[in-house]
Biopython code that builds the backbone (N, CA, C, O; Angstrom):
import numpy as np
from Bio.PDB.StructureBuilder import StructureBuilder

atoms = [
    (1, "MET", "N", (-28.830, -6.470, 21.757)),
    (1, "MET", "CA", (-27.344, -5.907, 22.022)),
    (1, "MET", "C", (-27.854, -5.306, 20.560)),
    (1, "MET", "O", (-28.558, -5.854, 19.713)),
    (2, "LYS", "N", (-27.202, -3.883, 20.564)),
    (2, "LYS", "CA", (-27.824, -2.649, 19.154)),
    (2, "LYS", "C", (-26.149, -3.795, 18.025)),
    (2, "LYS", "O", (-25.355, -4.705, 18.262)),
    (3, "ARG", "N", (-26.403, -3.166, 17.239)),
    (3, "ARG", "CA", (-25.500, -3.707, 16.830)),
    (3, "ARG", "C", (-24.256, -2.622, 16.686)),
    (3, "ARG", "O", (-24.676, -1.547, 17.114)),
    (4, "LYS", "N", (-22.629, -2.479, 16.164)),
    (4, "LYS", "CA", (-22.166, -1.537, 16.090)),
    (4, "LYS", "C", (-21.537, -1.641, 15.167)),
    (4, "LYS", "O", (-21.109, -2.576, 14.491)),
    (5, "THR", "N", (-21.470, -0.264, 15.147)),
    (5, "THR", "CA", (-21.002, 0.430, 13.667)),
    (5, "THR", "C", (-19.672, 0.979, 14.103)),
    (5, "THR", "O", (-19.196, 1.094, 15.232)),
    (6, "PRO", "N", (-19.044, 1.386, 12.545)),
    (6, "PRO", "CA", (-17.672, 1.451, 12.199)),
    (6, "PRO", "C", (-16.832, 2.790, 13.099)),
    (6, "PRO", "O", (-15.727, 2.874, 13.635)),
    (7, "ASP", "N", (-18.446, 4.097, 12.869)),
    (7, "ASP", "CA", (-18.305, 5.013, 13.461)),
    (7, "ASP", "C", (-18.497, 5.033, 15.139)),
    (7, "ASP", "O", (-17.706, 5.659, 15.845)),
    (8, "SER", "N", (-19.510, 4.362, 15.636)),
    (8, "SER", "CA", (-19.605, 3.837, 17.313)),
    (8, "SER", "C", (-17.944, 3.188, 17.667)),
    (8, "SER", "O", (-17.214, 3.677, 18.529)),
    (9, "VAL", "N", (-17.629, 2.182, 16.927)),
    (9, "VAL", "CA", (-16.305, 1.993, 17.509)),
    (9, "VAL", "C", (-15.445, 2.973, 17.788)),
    (9, "VAL", "O", (-14.729, 3.055, 18.786)),
    (10, "CYS", "N", (-15.540, 3.860, 16.717)),
    (10, "CYS", "CA", (-14.579, 4.375, 16.863)),
    (10, "CYS", "C", (-14.917, 6.081, 17.781)),
    (10, "CYS", "O", (-14.322, 6.813, 18.571)),
    (11, "ALA", "N", (-16.198, 6.046, 17.072)),
    (11, "ALA", "CA", (-16.423, 7.355, 18.735)),
    (11, "ALA", "C", (-16.202, 6.743, 20.466)),
    (11, "ALA", "O", (-16.187, 7.488, 21.446)),
    (12, "GLU", "N", (-16.090, 5.675, 20.497)),
    (12, "GLU", "CA", (-15.944, 4.966, 21.764)),
    (12, "GLU", "C", (-14.003, 4.835, 22.688)),
    (12, "GLU", "O", (-13.661, 4.607, 23.848)),
    (13, "ALA", "N", (-13.237, 5.119, 21.420)),
    (13, "ALA", "CA", (-12.146, 4.409, 21.338)),
    (13, "ALA", "C", (-11.797, 5.395, 21.956)),
    (13, "ALA", "O", (-12.534, 6.380, 21.910)),
    (14, "HIS", "N", (-10.254, 5.457, 22.925)),
    (14, "HIS", "CA", (-9.449, 6.066, 23.682)),
    (14, "HIS", "C", (-8.519, 6.638, 22.535)),
    (14, "HIS", "O", (-8.030, 6.160, 21.511)),
    (15, "ASP", "N", (-8.497, 7.635, 23.039)),
    (15, "ASP", "CA", (-7.776, 9.070, 22.435)),
    (15, "ASP", "C", (-6.600, 8.529, 22.635)),
    (15, "ASP", "O", (-5.821, 9.289, 22.060)),
    (16, "LYS", "N", (-5.861, 7.467, 23.217)),
    (16, "LYS", "CA", (-4.152, 6.316, 23.444)),
    (16, "LYS", "C", (-4.482, 6.148, 22.534)),
    (16, "LYS", "O", (-4.278, 7.198, 21.926)),
    (17, "ILE", "N", (-5.132, 5.129, 21.592)),
    (17, "ILE", "CA", (-4.955, 4.358, 20.552)),
    (17, "ILE", "C", (-4.215, 4.534, 19.398)),
    (17, "ILE", "O", (-4.527, 5.263, 18.456)),
    (18, "LYS", "N", (-3.204, 3.832, 19.499)),
    (18, "LYS", "CA", (-2.113, 4.090, 18.799)),
    (18, "LYS", "C", (-1.896, 3.702, 17.926)),
    (18, "LYS", "O", (-2.152, 4.802, 18.416)),
    (19, "PHE", "N", (-1.483, 2.935, 16.297)),
    (19, "PHE", "CA", (-0.755, 2.263, 16.325)),
    (19, "PHE", "C", (-0.143, 2.580, 14.599)),
    (19, "PHE", "O", (-0.824, 3.241, 13.815)),
    (20, "LYS", "N", (0.778, 2.183, 14.336)),
    (20, "LYS", "CA", (1.508, 2.657, 12.798)),
    (20, "LYS", "C", (0.815, 1.394, 11.839)),
    (20, "LYS", "O", (0.176, 0.430, 12.260)),
    (21, "VAL", "N", (1.057, 1.630, 10.830)),
    (21, "VAL", "CA", (0.604, 1.177, 9.376)),
    (21, "VAL", "C", (2.086, 0.686, 8.647)),
    (21, "VAL", "O", (2.929, 0.388, 9.495)),
    (22, "ALA", "N", (2.361, 0.605, 7.798)),
    (22, "ALA", "CA", (3.470, 0.726, 7.254)),
    (22, "ALA", "C", (3.870, -0.553, 5.901)),
    (22, "ALA", "O", (3.870, -1.777, 6.032)),
    (23, "PRO", "N", (4.145, 0.162, 4.808)),
    (23, "PRO", "CA", (5.039, -0.879, 3.460)),
    (23, "PRO", "C", (5.441, -2.282, 3.521)),
    (23, "PRO", "O", (6.470, -2.090, 2.874)),
    (24, "LEU", "N", (5.460, -2.932, 3.648)),
    (24, "LEU", "CA", (6.828, -3.608, 3.972)),
    (24, "LEU", "C", (7.568, -3.039, 3.383)),
    (24, "LEU", "O", (6.906, -2.364, 2.595)),
    (25, "PRO", "N", (8.919, -2.797, 3.192)),
    (25, "PRO", "CA", (10.105, -2.758, 3.085)),
    (25, "PRO", "C", (10.048, -3.601, 1.147)),
    (25, "PRO", "O", (10.000, -3.325, -0.052)),
    (26, "ASP", "N", (10.109, -4.813, 2.221)),
    (26, "ASP", "CA", (10.718, -5.843, 0.383)),
    (26, "ASP", "C", (9.501, -6.459, -0.012)),
    (26, "ASP", "O", (9.761, -7.548, -0.524)),
    (27, "ASP", "N", (8.308, -6.230, 0.008)),
    (27, "ASP", "CA", (7.432, -6.353, -0.683)),
    (27, "ASP", "C", (6.250, -5.080, 0.353)),
    (27, "ASP", "O", (5.782, -5.283, 1.474)),
    (28, "PRO", "N", (6.129, -4.259, -0.231)),
    (28, "PRO", "CA", (5.344, -2.666, -0.641)),
    (28, "PRO", "C", (3.514, -3.473, -0.681)),
    (28, "PRO", "O", (2.618, -3.047, 0.047)),
    (29, "THR", "N", (3.316, -4.658, -1.684)),
    (29, "THR", "CA", (2.082, -4.937, -1.185)),
    (29, "THR", "C", (1.253, -5.162, -0.397)),
    (29, "THR", "O", (0.029, -5.224, -0.517)),
    (30, "TYR", "N", (2.142, -5.343, 0.759)),
    (30, "TYR", "CA", (2.137, -6.328, 2.234)),
    (30, "TYR", "C", (2.103, -5.126, 3.593)),
    (30, "TYR", "O", (2.915, -4.218, 3.416)),
    (31, "VAL", "N", (1.429, -5.039, 4.657)),
    (31, "VAL", "CA", (1.456, -3.756, 5.648)),
    (31, "VAL", "C", (1.888, -4.139, 6.808)),
    (31, "VAL", "O", (1.302, -5.080, 7.342)),
    (32, "LEU", "N", (2.397, -3.856, 7.114)),
    (32, "LEU", "CA", (2.775, -4.163, 9.181)),
    (32, "LEU", "C", (2.359, -3.362, 9.773)),
    (32, "LEU", "O", (2.797, -2.212, 9.725)),
    (33, "ILE", "N", (1.127, -3.834, 10.703)),
    (33, "ILE", "CA", (0.602, -3.718, 11.449)),
    (33, "ILE", "C", (0.895, -2.916, 13.515)),
    (33, "ILE", "O", (0.163, -3.190, 14.466)),
    (34, "GLU", "N", (2.005, -2.081, 13.555)),
    (34, "GLU", "CA", (2.591, -2.776, 15.027)),
    (34, "GLU", "C", (1.132, -1.458, 15.456)),
    (34, "GLU", "O", (0.441, -0.550, 14.993)),
    (35, "GLY", "N", (1.381, -2.152, 16.483)),
    (35, "GLY", "CA", (0.794, -1.527, 18.286)),
    (35, "GLY", "C", (0.426, -2.434, 19.610)),
    (35, "GLY", "O", (0.280, -3.654, 19.681)),
    (36, "ASP", "N", (0.369, -1.863, 20.190)),
    (36, "ASP", "CA", (0.086, -2.118, 21.714)),
    (36, "ASP", "C", (-1.487, -3.248, 21.768)),
    (36, "ASP", "O", (-2.331, -3.345, 20.878)),
    (37, "LYS", "N", (-1.458, -4.035, 23.223)),
    (37, "LYS", "CA", (-2.854, -5.003, 23.075)),
    (37, "LYS", "C", (-4.266, -3.819, 21.966)),
    (37, "LYS", "O", (-4.682, -3.887, 20.810)),
    (38, "GLU", "N", (-4.497, -3.037, 22.952)),
    (38, "GLU", "CA", (-5.613, -2.079, 23.413)),
    (38, "GLU", "C", (-5.929, -1.568, 22.207)),
    (38, "GLU", "O", (-7.121, -1.331, 22.011)),
    (39, "ALA", "N", (-4.740, -1.221, 20.895)),
    (39, "ALA", "CA", (-4.537, -1.177, 19.794)),
    (39, "ALA", "C", (-5.343, -1.967, 18.825)),
    (39, "ALA", "O", (-6.172, -1.822, 17.928)),
    (40, "PHE", "N", (-4.518, -3.083, 19.616)),
    (40, "PHE", "CA", (-5.410, -4.851, 18.513)),
    (40, "PHE", "C", (-6.936, -4.909, 19.029)),
    (40, "PHE", "O", (-7.785, -5.225, 18.196)),
    (41, "LYS", "N", (-7.140, -4.765, 19.696)),
    (41, "LYS", "CA", (-8.766, -4.541, 20.134)),
    (41, "LYS", "C", (-9.288, -3.691, 19.352)),
    (41, "LYS", "O", (-10.161, -3.777, 18.489)),
    (42, "PHE", "N", (-8.704, -2.912, 19.716)),
    (42, "PHE", "CA", (-9.492, -1.533, 19.104)),
    (42, "PHE", "C", (-10.316, -1.719, 17.254)),
    (42, "PHE", "O", (-11.388, -1.600, 16.660)),
    (43, "LEU", "N", (-8.764, -2.105, 17.037)),
    (43, "LEU", "CA", (-8.581, -3.061, 15.037)),
    (43, "LEU", "C", (-9.152, -4.131, 14.481)),
    (43, "LEU", "O", (-9.332, -4.733, 13.422)),
    (44, "ALA", "N", (-9.540, -4.110, 16.578)),
    (44, "ALA", "CA", (-10.176, -5.783, 16.403)),
    (44, "ALA", "C", (-12.392, -5.618, 15.907)),
    (44, "ALA", "O", (-13.303, -6.106, 15.238)),
    (45, "ARG", "N", (-11.925, -4.251, 17.182)),
    (45, "ARG", "CA", (-13.466, -4.287, 16.830)),
    (45, "ARG", "C", (-13.867, -3.155, 16.113)),
    (45, "ARG", "O", (-14.690, -2.395, 16.624)),
    (46, "LEU", "N", (-13.280, -2.872, 14.695)),
    (46, "LEU", "CA", (-13.269, -2.269, 13.476)),
    (46, "LEU", "C", (-13.245, -2.604, 12.584)),
    (46, "LEU", "O", (-13.344, -1.779, 11.676)),
    (47, "LEU", "N", (-13.137, -3.656, 12.344)),
    (47, "LEU", "CA", (-13.000, -4.906, 11.708)),
    (47, "LEU", "C", (-14.562, -5.046, 11.540)),
    (47, "LEU", "O", (-15.290, -4.678, 10.618)),
    (48, "ASP", "N", (-14.897, -5.808, 12.933)),
    (48, "ASP", "CA", (-15.709, -6.344, 13.342)),
    (48, "ASP", "C", (-17.129, -5.675, 12.788)),
    (48, "ASP", "O", (-17.727, -6.436, 12.028)),
    (49, "ALA", "N", (-17.602, -4.749, 12.959)),
    (49, "ALA", "CA", (-17.756, -4.104, 12.644)),
    (49, "ALA", "C", (-17.730, -3.419, 10.549)),
    (49, "ALA", "O", (-18.782, -2.783, 10.488)),
    (50, "GLN", "N", (-17.522, -3.393, 10.111)),
    (50, "GLN", "CA", (-17.169, -2.605, 9.237)),
    (50, "GLN", "C", (-17.102, -4.541, 8.217)),
    (50, "GLN", "O", (-17.133, -4.762, 7.006)),
    (51, "ALA", "N", (-17.044, -5.149, 8.947)),
    (51, "ALA", "CA", (-17.653, -6.969, 7.885)),
    (51, "ALA", "C", (-19.142, -6.737, 7.752)),
    (51, "ALA", "O", (-19.791, -6.932, 6.724)),
    (52, "GLU", "N", (-19.784, -6.135, 9.342)),
    (52, "GLU", "CA", (-21.086, -6.539, 9.923)),
    (52, "GLU", "C", (-21.802, -5.576, 8.792)),
    (52, "GLU", "O", (-22.767, -5.951, 8.126)),
    (53, "ALA", "N", (-21.445, -4.826, 8.724)),
    (53, "ALA", "CA", (-21.727, -2.800, 8.296)),
    (53, "ALA", "C", (-21.789, -3.543, 6.490)),
    (53, "ALA", "O", (-22.623, -3.247, 5.635)),
    (54, "ARG", "N", (-20.980, -4.239, 6.385)),
    (54, "ARG", "CA", (-21.006, -4.474, 4.638)),
    (54, "ARG", "C", (-22.015, -5.456, 4.416)),
    (54, "ARG", "O", (-22.988, -4.925, 3.881)),
    (55, "THR", "N", (-22.196, -6.859, 4.642)),
    (55, "THR", "CA", (-22.834, -7.549, 5.362)),
    (55, "THR", "C", (-24.462, -7.471, 4.953)),
    (55, "THR", "O", (-25.171, -7.976, 4.083)),
    (56, "ILE", "N", (-24.667, -6.447, 6.208)),
    (56, "ILE", "CA", (-26.214, -5.547, 6.122)),
    (56, "ILE", "C", (-26.667, -5.160, 4.619)),
    (56, "ILE", "O", (-27.483, -5.671, 3.852)),
    (57, "ALA", "N", (-25.767, -4.004, 4.506)),
    (57, "ALA", "CA", (-25.997, -3.606, 3.427)),
    (57, "ALA", "C", (-25.265, -4.789, 1.454)),
    (57, "ALA", "O", (-24.667, -4.129, 0.604)),
    (58, "ALA", "N", (-25.405, -5.665, 1.314)),
    (58, "ALA", "CA", (-25.275, -6.571, 1.035)),
    (58, "ALA", "C", (-26.588, -7.416, 0.894)),
    (58, "ALA", "O", (-27.287, -7.808, -0.041)),
    (59, "SER", "N", (-26.597, -7.517, 2.298)),
    (59, "SER", "CA", (-28.290, -8.315, 2.245)),
    (59, "SER", "C", (-29.239, -7.491, 2.016)),
    (59, "SER", "O", (-30.380, -7.902, 1.809)),
    (60, "ARG", "N", (-29.012, -6.533, 2.014)),
    (60, "ARG", "CA", (-30.088, -4.986, 1.800)),
    (60, "ARG", "C", (-30.642, -5.147, -0.036)),
    (60, "ARG", "O", (-31.778, -5.354, -0.463)),
    (61, "SER", "N", (-29.286, -4.948, -0.833)),
    (61, "SER", "CA", (-28.904, -5.482, -1.679)),
    (61, "SER", "C", (-29.639, -6.141, -2.282)),
    (61, "SER", "O", (-30.293, -5.617, -3.184)),
    (62, "ALA", "N", (-29.776, -7.497, -1.989)),
    (62, "ALA", "CA", (-30.094, -9.052, -2.253)),
    (62, "ALA", "C", (-31.541, -8.877, -2.571)),
    (62, "ALA", "O", (-32.182, -9.388, -3.490)),
    (63, "ARG", "N", (-32.048, -7.818, -1.362)),
    (63, "ARG", "CA", (-33.407, -8.005, -1.225)),
    (63, "ARG", "C", (-33.562, -7.161, -3.004)),
    (63, "ARG", "O", (-34.289, -7.667, -3.859)),
    (64, "ARG", "N", (-33.043, -6.332, -3.176)),
    (64, "ARG", "CA", (-33.396, -5.434, -3.603)),
    (64, "ARG", "C", (-33.939, -6.126, -4.932)),
    (64, "ARG", "O", (-34.986, -6.237, -5.571)),
    (65, "VAL", "N", (-32.495, -6.560, -4.972)),
    (65, "VAL", "CA", (-32.235, -6.693, -6.972)),
    (65, "VAL", "C", (-33.020, -8.530, -6.669)),
    (65, "VAL", "O", (-32.695, -9.464, -7.401)),
    (66, "GLN", "N", (-33.812, -8.666, -5.749)),
    (66, "GLN", "CA", (-34.729, -9.999, -6.090)),
    (66, "GLN", "C", (-36.282, -8.947, -6.128)),
    (66, "GLN", "O", (-37.122, -9.448, -6.876)),
    (67, "GLY", "N", (-36.591, -8.062, -5.678)),
    (67, "GLY", "CA", (-37.766, -7.299, -5.745)),
    (67, "GLY", "C", (-37.898, -7.527, -6.718)),
    (67, "GLY", "O", (-38.553, -8.491, -7.114)),
    (68, "VAL", "N", (-37.284, -6.663, -7.468)),
    (68, "VAL", "CA", (-36.851, -6.151, -9.552)),
    (68, "VAL", "C", (-36.805, -7.441, -10.142)),
    (68, "VAL", "O", (-37.083, -7.616, -11.328)),
    (69, "ARG", "N", (-36.543, -8.145, -9.547)),
    (69, "ARG", "CA", (-36.658, -9.694, -10.291)),
    (69, "ARG", "C", (-38.164, -10.672, -10.399)),
    (69, "ARG", "O", (-38.762, -11.279, -11.288)),
    (70, "ASP", "N", (-38.381, -10.353, -8.633)),
    (70, "ASP", "CA", (-39.761, -10.746, -8.787)),
    (70, "ASP", "C", (-41.147, -10.540, -9.624)),
    (70, "ASP", "O", (-42.214, -11.101, -9.873)),
    (71, "LEU", "N", (-40.400, -9.343, -9.891)),
    (71, "LEU", "CA", (-41.727, -7.453, -10.498)),
    (71, "LEU", "C", (-41.702, -7.994, -12.015)),
    (71, "LEU", "O", (-42.792, -8.017, -12.585)),
    (72, "HIS", "N", (-40.505, -8.456, -12.765)),
    (72, "HIS", "CA", (-40.033, -8.854, -13.906)),
    (72, "HIS", "C", (-40.475, -10.238, -13.856)),
    (72, "HIS", "O", (-39.569, -10.753, -14.511)),
    (73, "GLU", "N", (-41.065, -10.970, -13.606)),
    (73, "GLU", "CA", (-41.683, -12.303, -13.173)),
    (73, "GLU", "C", (-42.875, -12.135, -13.646)),
    (73, "GLU", "O", (-43.324, -12.650, -14.669)),
    (74, "VAL", "N", (-43.735, -10.987, -12.486)),
    (74, "VAL", "CA", (-44.704, -10.981, -12.684)),
    (74, "VAL", "C", (-45.772, -10.416, -13.665)),
    (74, "VAL", "O", (-46.991, -10.584, -13.692)),
    (75, "HIS", "N", (-44.622, -9.423, -14.766)),
    (75, "HIS", "CA", (-44.830, -8.507, -15.800)),
    (75, "HIS", "C", (-44.867, -9.577, -17.123)),
    (75, "HIS", "O", (-45.694, -9.614, -18.034)),
    (76, "ARG", "N", (-43.321, -10.684, -16.834)),
    (76, "ARG", "CA", (-43.458, -11.654, -17.996)),
    (76, "ARG", "C", (-44.761, -13.040, -17.618)),
    (76, "ARG", "O", (-45.159, -14.047, -18.204)),
    (77, "SER", "N", (-44.994, -12.496, -16.603)),
    (77, "SER", "CA", (-46.225, -13.906, -16.510)),
    (77, "SER", "C", (-47.730, -13.362, -16.838)),
    (77, "SER", "O", (-48.452, -14.257, -17.277)),
    (78, "GLU", "N", (-48.363, -12.071, -16.717)),
    (78, "GLU", "CA", (-49.445, -11.825, -17.894)),
    (78, "GLU", "C", (-49.344, -11.100, -18.979)),
    (78, "GLU", "O", (-50.054, -10.240, -19.501)),
    (79, "SER", "N", (-47.826, -11.844, -19.361)),
    (79, "SER", "CA", (-47.130, -10.702, -21.387)),
    (79, "SER", "C", (-47.768, -12.400, -21.632)),
    (79, "SER", "O", (-48.242, -12.708, -22.725)),
    (80, "ILE", "N", (-47.701, -13.423, -20.454)),
    (80, "ILE", "CA", (-47.663, -14.425, -21.242)),
    (80, "ILE", "C", (-49.198, -14.791, -21.605)),
    (80, "ILE", "O", (-49.482, -15.229, -22.720)),
    (81, "TYR", "N", (-50.298, -14.557, -20.465)),
    (81, "TYR", "CA", (-50.952, -14.874, -20.292)),
    (81, "TYR", "C", (-52.212, -13.773, -21.317)),
    (81, "TYR", "O", (-53.326, -13.905, -21.824)),
    (82, "THR", "N", (-51.547, -13.106, -21.227)),
    (82, "THR", "CA", (-52.598, -11.666, -22.808)),
    (82, "THR", "C", (-52.336, -12.278, -23.339)),
    (82, "THR", "O", (-53.318, -12.840, -23.825)),
    (83, "ALA", "N", (-51.079, -12.823, -23.812)),
    (83, "ALA", "CA", (-50.945, -13.478, -25.423)),
    (83, "ALA", "C", (-51.706, -14.413, -25.177)),
    (83, "ALA", "O", (-52.758, -13.977, -25.646)),
    (84, "CYS", "N", (-51.949, -15.477, -24.741)),
    (84, "CYS", "CA", (-52.677, -16.605, -24.658)),
    (84, "CYS", "C", (-54.014, -16.304, -24.781)),
    (84, "CYS", "O", (-54.717, -17.043, -25.470)),
    (85, "LEU", "N", (-54.602, -15.106, -24.094)),
    (85, "LEU", "CA", (-56.102, -15.461, -23.922)),
    (85, "LEU", "C", (-55.969, -14.649, -25.068)),
    (85, "LEU", "O", (-57.165, -14.453, -25.285)),
    (86, "ALA", "N", (-55.060, -13.711, -26.429)),
    (86, "ALA", "CA", (-55.563, -13.131, -27.362)),
    (86, "ALA", "C", (-55.854, -14.236, -28.990)),
    (86, "ALA", "O", (-56.361, -13.735, -29.994)),
]
sb = StructureBuilder()
sb.init_structure("model")
sb.init_model(0)
sb.init_chain("A")
sb.init_seg("    ")
for serial, (resi, resn, name, xyz) in enumerate(atoms, 1):
    if name == "N":
        sb.init_residue(resn, " ", resi, " ")
    sb.init_atom(name, np.array(xyz, "f"), 0.0, 1.0, " ", f" {name:<3s}", serial, name[0])
structure = sb.get_structure()
């Protein structure tokens, strides 16, 4: 099964899905989310797709960083080996 992206979740959403996001009057660092059952199901799917996308991106980034580290280790090993031969 193909993973859902945030864009695909939004594309599949019904036009009737509506929810309200507003800061709490007592503490504006928190928000209140109001909506019906379908709105919260949509929001759950969207957050899940976003989390999955970020996990995949972080994994790819970690592999690239590890590849750079591996190349650095090879270069360092070759330098040490060359120095030992000299």
